[in-house]
PAZAPA-4460 file (N, C-alpha, C; in steps of 0.05 Angstrom, whole numbers, plus 32768, in hexadecimal, padded with zeros to 4 digits):
% residues 206
    n_x    n_y    n_z   ca_x   ca_y   ca_z    c_x    c_y    c_z   seq   type   mol
   7649   7CC0   7DC6   7636   7CBB   7DDC   762E   7CD7   7DE7     1      M     A
   7614   7CDC   7DE9   760B   7CF6   7DF3   7613   7CFB   7E0F     2      P     A
   7617   7D14   7E16   761F   7D1C   7E31   7608   7D17   7E44     3      F     A
   760E   7D0A   7E5A   75FA   7D03   7E6F   7602   7D13   7E88     4      N     A
   75F4   7D28   7E8D   75FA   7D3A   7EA4   75F8   7D2B   7EBF     5      A     A
   75E3   7D19   7EC1   75DF   7D0B   7EDA   75F7   7CF8   7EE0     6      R     A
   7600   7CE9   7ECB   7617   7CD7   7ECF   7630   7CE7   7ED5     7      N     A
   7633   7CFE   7EC7   764B   7D0E   7ECB   764C   7D18   7EE8     8      F     A
   7636   7D22   7EF2   7635   7D2C   7F0E   763A   7D15   7F22     9      T     A
   762E   7CFE   7F1C   7632   7CE7   7F2E   764F   7CDF   7F2F    10      K     A
   765B   7CDD   7F17   7678   7CD5   7F16   768A   7CEA   7F24    11      N     A
   7683   7D04   7F20   7693   7D19   7F2C   7692   7D17   7F4B    12      A     A
   767A   7D11   7F55   7677   7D0F   7F72   7687   7CF7   7F7D    13      V     A
   7686   7CE1   7F6E   7695   7CC9   7F76   76B3   7CCE   7F76    14      I     A
   76BD   7CDC   7F61   76D9   7CE2   7F5F   76E2   7CF5   7F76    15      I     A
   76D1   7D09   7F7B   76D8   7D1C   7F90   76D8   7D0F   7FAC    16      A     A
   76C5   7CFD   7FB0   76C4   7CEE   7FC9   76DD   7CDC   7FCD    17      A     A
   76E5   7CCF   7FB7   76FC   7CBE   7FB8   7716   7CCE   7FBE    18      T     A
   7719   7CE5   7FB1   7730   7CF6   7FB6   7730   7CFF   7FD3    19      I     A
   7718   7D07   7FDD   7716   7D10   7FF9   771E   7CFA   800D    20      S     A
   7714   7CE2   8008   771A   7CCC   801A   7738   7CC6   8019    21      V     A
   7744   7CC7   8001   7760   7CC2   7FFE   7771   7CD7   800D    22      G     A
   7768   7CF0   800B   7776   7D06   8018   7775   7D02   8037    23      A     A
   775E   7CFB   8041   775B   7CF6   805E   776D   7CDF   8066    24      V     A
   776E   7CCA   8056   777F   7CB3   805D   779D   7CBC   805E    25      F     A
   77A5   7CCC   804A   77C1   7CD4   804A   77C7   7CE6   8062    26      V     A
   77B6   7CF9   8068   77BA   7D0B   807F   77BA   7CFD   8099    27      V     A
   77A6   7CEC   809D   77A2   7CDF   80B7   77B0   7CC4   80BA    28      N     A
   77B6   7CB8   80A3   77C2   7C9D   80A5   77DF   7C9B   809D    29      G     A
   77E6   7CA8   8087   7801   7CA4   807C   7814   7CB8   8089    30      V     A
   780D   7CD2   8088   7820   7CE7   8091   7828   7CE3   80AE    31      I     A
   7816   7CDE   80C1   781F   7CDB   80DD   7832   7CC3   80E0    32      P     A
   7830   7CAF   80CF   7841   7C98   80D1   785D   7C9D   80C9    33      N     A
   7862   7CB0   80B8   787D   7CB6   80AE   7887   7CD1   80B8    34      V     A
   7876   7CE2   80C1   787E   7CFD   80CB   7872   7D01   80E7    35      Q     A
   7882   7D03   80FB   7877   7D07   8116   7869   7D22   8119    36      P     A
   7854   7D22   8129   7846   7D3B   812D   7857   7D4F   813C    37      K     A
   7852   7D69   8136   7860   7D7F   8143   787E   7D7E   8140    38      N     A
   7888   7D73   812A   78A5   7D71   8126   78B1   7D8B   8120    39      F     A
   78C9   7D90   812B   78D7   7DA9   8125   78F5   7DA5   8129    40      C     A
   7905   7DB2   8118   7922   7DB4   811C   7927   7DCC   812F    41      E     A
   792D   7DC6   8147   7933   7DDB   815B   794E   7DE8   8154    42      V     A
   7962   7DD7   8150   797C   7DE0   8146   7986   7DCA   8133    43      E     A
   7985   7DCF   8119   798C   7DBA   8106   79A7   7DAE   810C    44      P     A
   79A8   7D93   810C   79C0   7D84   8112   79C5   7D81   8130    45      G     A
   79B4   7D8C   8141   79B9   7D8B   815E   79A0   7D81   816C    46      V     A
   7989   7D8E   8169   7972   7D89   8179   7958   7D8B   8169    47      L     A
   7947   7D77   816D   792D   7D75   815F   7917   7D6F   8174    48      Y     A
   78FE   7D76   816D   78E8   7D72   817F   78D0   7D66   8170    49      R     A
   78BF   7D58   817E   78A7   7D4D   8171   7894   7D43   8185    50      S     A
   787D   7D3A   817B   786A   7D2B   818C   7871   7D0D   8189    51      G     A
   785F   7CFC   8191   7863   7CDF   8191   7869   7CD6   8175    52      I     A
   7879   7CC1   8172   7881   7CB7   8157   7878   7C9B   8153    53      L     A
   7871   7C95   813B   786E   7C79   8133   788A   7C6E   812C    54      T     A
   788C   7C54   812A   78A6   7C48   8122   78B0   7C53   8108    55      T     A
   789E   7C56   80F4   78A5   7C60   80DA   78AE   7C7D   80DC    56      A     A
   78A1   7C8D   80ED   78A8   7CA9   80F0   78C3   7CAB   80FD    57      A     A
   78C8   7C9B   8111   78E2   7C9B   811F   78F8   7C94   810B    58      L     A
   78F4   7C80   80FC   7908   7C78   80E8   790E   7C8E   80D4    59      E     A
   78F8   7C9B   80CB   78FB   7CB1   80B8   790B   7CC8   80C3    60      S     A
   7905   7CD0   80DC   7913   7CE6   80E9   7930   7CDF   80EE    61      V     A
   7935   7CC7   80F8   7950   7CBF   80FE   7961   7CBF   80E4    62      V     A
   7956   7CB4   80CF   7964   7CB3   80B5   796A   7CCE   80AA    63      D     A
   7956   7CE0   80AC   7959   7CFA   80A0   796B   7D0D   80AF    64      E     A
   796A   7D0A   80CA   7978   7D1E   80DB   798F   7D12   80EB    65      H     A
   7995   7CF8   80E6   79AB   7CEA   80F4   79A9   7CEB   8113    66      N     A
   7990   7CE8   811C   798B   7CE8   8139   799A   7CD2   8147    67      I     A
   79A7   7CD8   815D   79B5   7CC4   816D   79A9   7CBF   8188    68      E     A
   7997   7CD1   8191   798B   7CCE   81AB   796E   7CD7   81AA    69      L     A
   795C   7CC7   81B5   7940   7CCF   81B7   7939   7CD1   81D5    70      V     A
   792F   7CE8   81DD   7926   7CED   81F9   7908   7CEE   81F9    71      I     A
   78FB   7CDB   8206   78DE   7CD9   8208   78D7   7CE4   8224    72      D     A
   78C8   7CFA   8224   78C0   7D06   823E   78A5   7CFD   8247    73      L     A
   789C   7CE7   823C   7882   7CDC   8245   786E   7CD6   822F    74      G     A
   7878   7CD5   8217   7866   7CCF   8200   785A   7CB3   8202    75      G     A
   786A   7CA1   820D   7861   7C85   8210   7860   7C7E   822E    76      H     A
   784C   7C6E   8235   784B   7C64   8250   785F   7C4D   8253    77      I     A
   786F   7C4F   8268   7885   7C3B   826C   7879   7C1F   826E    78      Q     A
   7885   7C0D   825F   787D   7BF1   8260   7867   7BEA   824C    79      G     A
   785C   7BFD   823E   7846   7BF7   822B   7852   7BF0   8210    80      T     A
   7840   7BE7   81FE   7849   7BDF   81E3   7857   7BF6   81D5    81      D     A
   784C   7C0F   81D9   7858   7C26   81CC   7874   7C2B   81D6    82      G     A
   7878   7C28   81F0   7893   7C2C   81FC   78A6   7C17   81F1    83      D     A
   789D   7BFE   81F1   78AE   7BE8   81E7   78B4   7BEC   81C9    84      H     A
   78A0   7BF4   81BB   78A3   7BF7   819E   78B8   7C0D   8197    85      R     A
   78B7   7C24   81A6   78CA   7C39   81A0   78E6   7C31   81A9    86      E     A
   78E8   7C22   81BF   7902   7C18   81C8   790E   7C05   81B4    87      T     A
   78FD   7BF2   81A9   7907   7BE0   8195   790F   7BEE   817C    88      R     A
   78FF   7C02   8174   7906   7C12   815C   7920   7C20   815F    89      A     A
   7924   7C2C   8177   793E   7C3A   817B   7955   7C27   817A    90      A     A
   7952   7C10   8187   7967   7BFC   8186   796D   7BF3   816A    91      E     A
   7959   7BEE   815A   795D   7BE5   813F   796B   7BFB   812E    92      S     A
   7967   7C14   8135   7973   7C2A   8126   798E   7C31   8131    93      L     A
   7996   7C24   8147   79B0   7C29   8152   79B3   7C43   8161    94      G     A
   799D   7C4D   816D   799D   7C66   817C   7994   7C61   8199    95      I     A
   799A   7C74   81AA   7992   7C72   81C6   7977   7C7F   81CA    96      E     A
   7968   7C73   81DD   794E   7C7F   81E5   794D   7C80   8203    97      R     A
   7944   7C96   820E   7941   7C98   822B   7925   7CA3   8231    98      V     A
   7918   7C97   8245   78FD   7CA0   824D   78FF   7CAF   8268    99      L     A
   78F6   7CC8   8267   78F6   7CDA   827F   78DA   7CE5   8283   100      L     A
   78C8   7CD6   828F   78AC   7CDE   8290   78A6   7CF7   82A1   101      P     A
   7895   7D07   8297   788B   7D20   82A4   786D   7D22   82A0   102      L     A
   7861   7D35   82AF   7844   7D39   82AC   783E   7D46   8292   103      F     A
   7825   7D41   8288   781D   7D4C   826E   781C   7D6A   826C   104      G     A
   781B   7D78   8283   781B   7D95   8282   7837   7DA1   8283   105      D     A
   784B   7D8F   8282   7867   7D98   8282   7874   7D99   829D   106      G     A
   7865   7D93   82B2   7870   7D94   82CD   787A   7D78   82D5   107      T     A
   7885   7D76   82ED   788F   7D5C   82F7   78AB   7D5F   8303   108      G     A
   78B8   7D49   8307   78D2   7D49   8313   78E6   7D59   8302   109      D     A
   78F1   7D6F   830C   7904   7D7F   82FB   791E   7D70   82F5   110      P     A
   7923   7D5B   8304   793B   7D4B   82FE   7939   7D3D   82E3   111      N     A
   7920   7D39   82DA   791D   7D2D   82C0   7925   7D40   82AA   112      Q     A
   791E   7D5A   82AD   7927   7D6E   829A   7945   7D72   829B   113      Y     A
   7950   7D71   82B3   796D   7D74   82B6   797C   7D5E   82A7   114      A     A
   7971   7D46   82AA   797D   7D2F   829B   797A   7D33   827D   115      E     A
   7963   7D3C   8275   795E   7D40   8258   7972   7D55   824D   116      A     A
   7975   7D6B   825C   7987   7D81   8254   79A4   7D77   8253   117      L     A
   79AC   7D67   8267   79C7   7D5C   8268   79CB   7D4A   8250   118      R     A
   79B8   7D39   824A   79BA   7D26   8233   79BC   7D35   8219   119      R     A
   79AD   7D4A   8216   79AE   7D5A   81FD   79CA   7D66   81FA   120      I     A
   79D5   7D70   820F   79EF   7D7E   820E   7A06   7D6B   8209   121      R     A
   7A03   7D53   8213   7A1A   7D40   8211   7A17   7D2B   81FB   122      T     A
   7A01   7D2C   81ED   79FC   7D18   81D7   7A11   7D1C   81C1   123      S     A
   7A1C   7D07   81B7   7A30   7D09   81A1   7A23   7D11   8186   124      P     A
   7A09   7D0F   8185   79FB   7D16   816C   79E0   7D22   8171   125      G     A
   79D0   7D27   815C   79B6   7D34   815E   79A3   7D25   8171   126      P     A
   7992   7D35   817F   7980   7D2A   8192   7963   7D31   818A   127      V     A
   7951   7D1E   818E   7934   7D23   818A   7927   7D21   81A5   128      L     A
   7918   7D37   81AD   7909   7D37   81C5   78EB   7D36   81BE   129      V     A
   78DD   7D24   81CB   78C0   7D23   81C6   78B1   7D1B   81DF   130      H     A
   7897   7D21   81DF   7884   7D17   81F3   786C   7D0C   81E4   131      C     A
   7854   7D12   81ED   783D   7D07   81DE   7835   7D1A   81C8   132      H     A
   782E   7D33   81D0   7826   7D47   81BC   783D   7D57   81B1   133      A     A
   7854   7D57   81C0   786A   7D68   81B8   7867   7D85   81BF   134      G     A
   7856   7D8B   81D3   784F   7DA6   81D9   7858   7DAF   81F4   135      A     A
   7851   7DA1   8209   7855   7DAA   8225   7870   7DA0   8230   136      Q     A
   7872   7D86   8234   788B   7D7B   823F   78A3   7D80   822C   137      R     A
   789F   7D7B   8213   78B4   7D81   81FF   78B8   7D9F   81FE   138      T     A
   78A3   7DAF   8201   78A5   7DCC   8202   78B7   7DD6   8218   139      G     A
   78B4   7DCB   8230   78C5   7DD3   8246   78E3   7DCC   8240   140      V     A
   78E8   7DB4   8237   7903   7DAC   8231   7910   7DBF   821C   141      A     A
   7901   7DC7   8208   790B   7DD9   81F4   790F   7DF5   81FF   142      I     A
   78FC   7DFE   820F   78FE   7E18   821C   7918   7E1A   822C   143      I     A
   791E   7E05   823C   7936   7E04   824C   794F   7E06   823B   144      L     A
   794F   7DF6   8225   7966   7DF6   8214   7969   7E11   8205   145      W     A
   7953   7E1C   81FD   7954   7E37   81F0   7961   7E4B   8203   146      R     A
   7958   7E4B   821C   7961   7E5F   8230   797F   7E5B   8237   147      M     A
   7986   7E43   823E   79A1   7E3F   8249   79B6   7E38   8234   148      F     A
   79AE   7E2E   821D   79C2   7E26   8209   79C2   7E38   81F1   149      D     A
   79AD   7E48   81ED   79AC   7E5A   81D7   79AA   7E77   81E0   150      Q     A
   79A5   7E7C   81FA   79A4   7E97   8205   798A   7EA6   8200   151      G     A
   7975   7E97   81FB   795B   7EA4   81F7   7950   7EAD   8212   152      W     A
   793F   7EC1   8212   7930   7EC8   822A   7919   7EB5   822D   153      T     A
   790E   7EB4   8246   78F7   7EA3   824A   78DF   7EAB   8239   154      L     A
   78DB   7EC4   8236   78C4   7ECD   8225   78C8   7EC4   8208   155      D     A
   78E0   7EC6   81FE   78E5   7EBD   81E3   78E0   7E9F   81E0   156      E     A
   78EA   7E90   81F4   78E6   7E73   81F3   78C9   7E6B   81F6   157      A     A
   78BA   7E7A   8206   789D   7E74   8209   788E   7E7B   81EF   158      L     A
   7896   7E90   81E2   7889   7E97   81C8   788E   7E81   81B4   159      T     A
   78A7   7E76   81B4   78AD   7E60   81A2   789D   7E47   81A9   160      D     A
   789A   7E42   81C3   788A   7E2A   81CC   786D   7E2C   81C3   161      A     A
   7863   7E44   81C1   7847   7E47   81B9   7843   7E3F   819C   162      A     A
   7858   7E3F   818C   7856   7E37   8170   7852   7E19   816D   163      L     A
   7857   7E0A   8183   7856   7DED   8182   7842   7DE1   8196   164      Y     A
   782D   7DF1   819C   7816   7DE7   81AB   7813   7DF0   81C7   165      G     A
   7827   7DFD   81D3   7824   7E07   81EE   7812   7E20   81EE   166      H     A
   77FC   7E1E   81FD   77E9   7E34   8200   77EA   7E3D   821D   167      D     A
   77F5   7E55   8223   77F8   7E5D   823F   77DD   7E62   824D   168      P     A
   77C8   7E67   823D   77AD   7E6B   824A   77A1   7E50   8251   169      T     A
   77AA   7E3B   8244   77A0   7E20   824A   77B2   7E12   825F   170      D     A
   77CC   7E18   825F   77DF   7E0C   8271   77F2   7E21   827D   171      N     A
   77E9   7E2E   8292   77F9   7E42   829F   780E   7E36   82B0   172      A     A
   780C   7E1C   82B6   7820   7E0F   82C8   783C   7E0E   82BB   173      K     A
   783D   7E0C   82A1   7857   7E09   8293   7869   7E20   8299   174      L     A
   7860   7E39   8295   7871   7E50   8299   787A   7E52   82B7   175      E     A
   7867   7E4D   82C9   786D   7E4F   82E5   7882   7E3A   82ED   176      A     A
   787F   7E22   82E1   7892   7E0D   82E6   78AE   7E14   82DD   177      Y     A
   78B0   7E1F   82C5   78CA   7E26   82BA   78D7   7E3C   82CB   178      V     A
   78C7   7E50   82D3   78D2   7E66   82E3   78DC   7E5B   82FE   179      R     A
   78CF   7E47   8309   78D7   7E3D   8323   78F0   7E2B   8321   180      E     A
   78F2   7E1B   830C   7906   7E06   830B   791C   7E09   82F7   181      W     A
   791A   7E1C   82E5   792D   7E1E   82CF   794A   7E20   82D8   182      A     A
   7950   7E32   82EB   796C   7E35   82F3   7977   7E1C   8301   183      A     A
   7966   7E0F   8311   796F   7DF7   831F   7973   7DE0   830B   184      A     A
   7962   7DDF   82F6   7965   7DCA   82E2   797F   7DCD   82D3   185      I     A
   7985   7DE6   82CB   799E   7DEB   82BC   79B6   7DE4   82CE   186      D     A
   79B5   7DEC   82E7   79CC   7DE7   82F9   79D0   7DC9   82FD   187      E     A
   79B9   7DBA   8300   79BB   7D9D   8304   79C6   7D90   82EB   188      S     A
   79BD   7D99   82D3   79C7   7D8E   82BA   79E5   7D92   82B7   189      A     A
   79EF   7DA9   82C1   7A0B   7DAF   82BE   7A1C   7DA1   82D3   190      R     A
   7A12   7D9E   82EB   7A22   7D94   8301   7A1D   7D76   8307   191      T     A
   7A06   7D6C   8300   79FF   7D51   8306   79F3   7D4D   8322   192      G     A
   79F0   7D63   8330   79E5   7D62   834B   79C6   7D63   8349   193      V     A
   79B9   7D4F   8355   799C   7D4D   8353   798E   7D64   8362   194      R     A
   7978   7D6C   8357   7967   7D80   8362   7957   7D74   8379   195      I     A
   7956   7D82   8390   7944   7D78   83A5   7927   7D7E   839E   196      E     A
   7918   7D68   839B   78FD   7D6A   8392   78EC   7D56   83A0   197      Y     A
   78D7   7D5F   83AD   78C5   7D4C   83BB   78A8   7D4F   83B1   198      D     A
   78A5   7D5A   8399   788A   7D5D   838D   7881   7D44   837F   199      G     A
   786B   7D45   8371   7860   7D2E   8364   7872   7D25   834D   200      P     A
   7873   7D0B   8349   7882   7CFF   8333   786E   7CF5   831E   201      T     A
   7874   7CFA   8305   7861   7CF4   82F0   7859   7CD7   82EF   202      A     A
   783F   7CD3   82EB   7835   7CB8   82E5   783C   7CB3   82C8   203      V     A
   7845   7C9B   82C2   784E   7C95   82A7   7838   7C93   8294   204      L     A
   782D   7CA9   828C   7817   7CA9   8279   7819   7CC1   8266   205      S     A
   780C   7CC0   824E   780E   7CD6   823C   77FB   7CEC   8244   206      P     A
***
């Protein structure tokens, strides 16, 4: 059969388009379902961080890293389908899940961070901390743990946070919040004494 350049070009375009659509489907459809966004091993075997998880992603992370506790800092709105779904998923996997809502910029009631820090320290097994994007609220929790449990400086912890979506030029409140509340949060986590706080409390939203 003689070579037909027109048919060859047409078929090549169809094949390329099919591959492109398949790649988009895998990146946007499959990968987020099994791999949570912004996932990182903060301390292997101890602490992990991520953005919001699908049920499949949660199961994958729990199985791979033996997670025993999930701390949600506001990735799901309390009482919504997403909240119920993650609770049911945690129950079916035999792990604990706690919801400690904070504002999307990482601010809010410092007692929530104190509880998160206490839970991380006392958990019998690996802990996964997440919020919606895994950048601001999760970022603060990890900054606090880096500082008080690993001995990092604030500047070192902030540099690390920038690797996972925190942009200080876009959200200057985060650093100011940590500077104001870090010592009180660590003390509350260690002693169990609540921080006196009369500021705004986070609306349960992502």
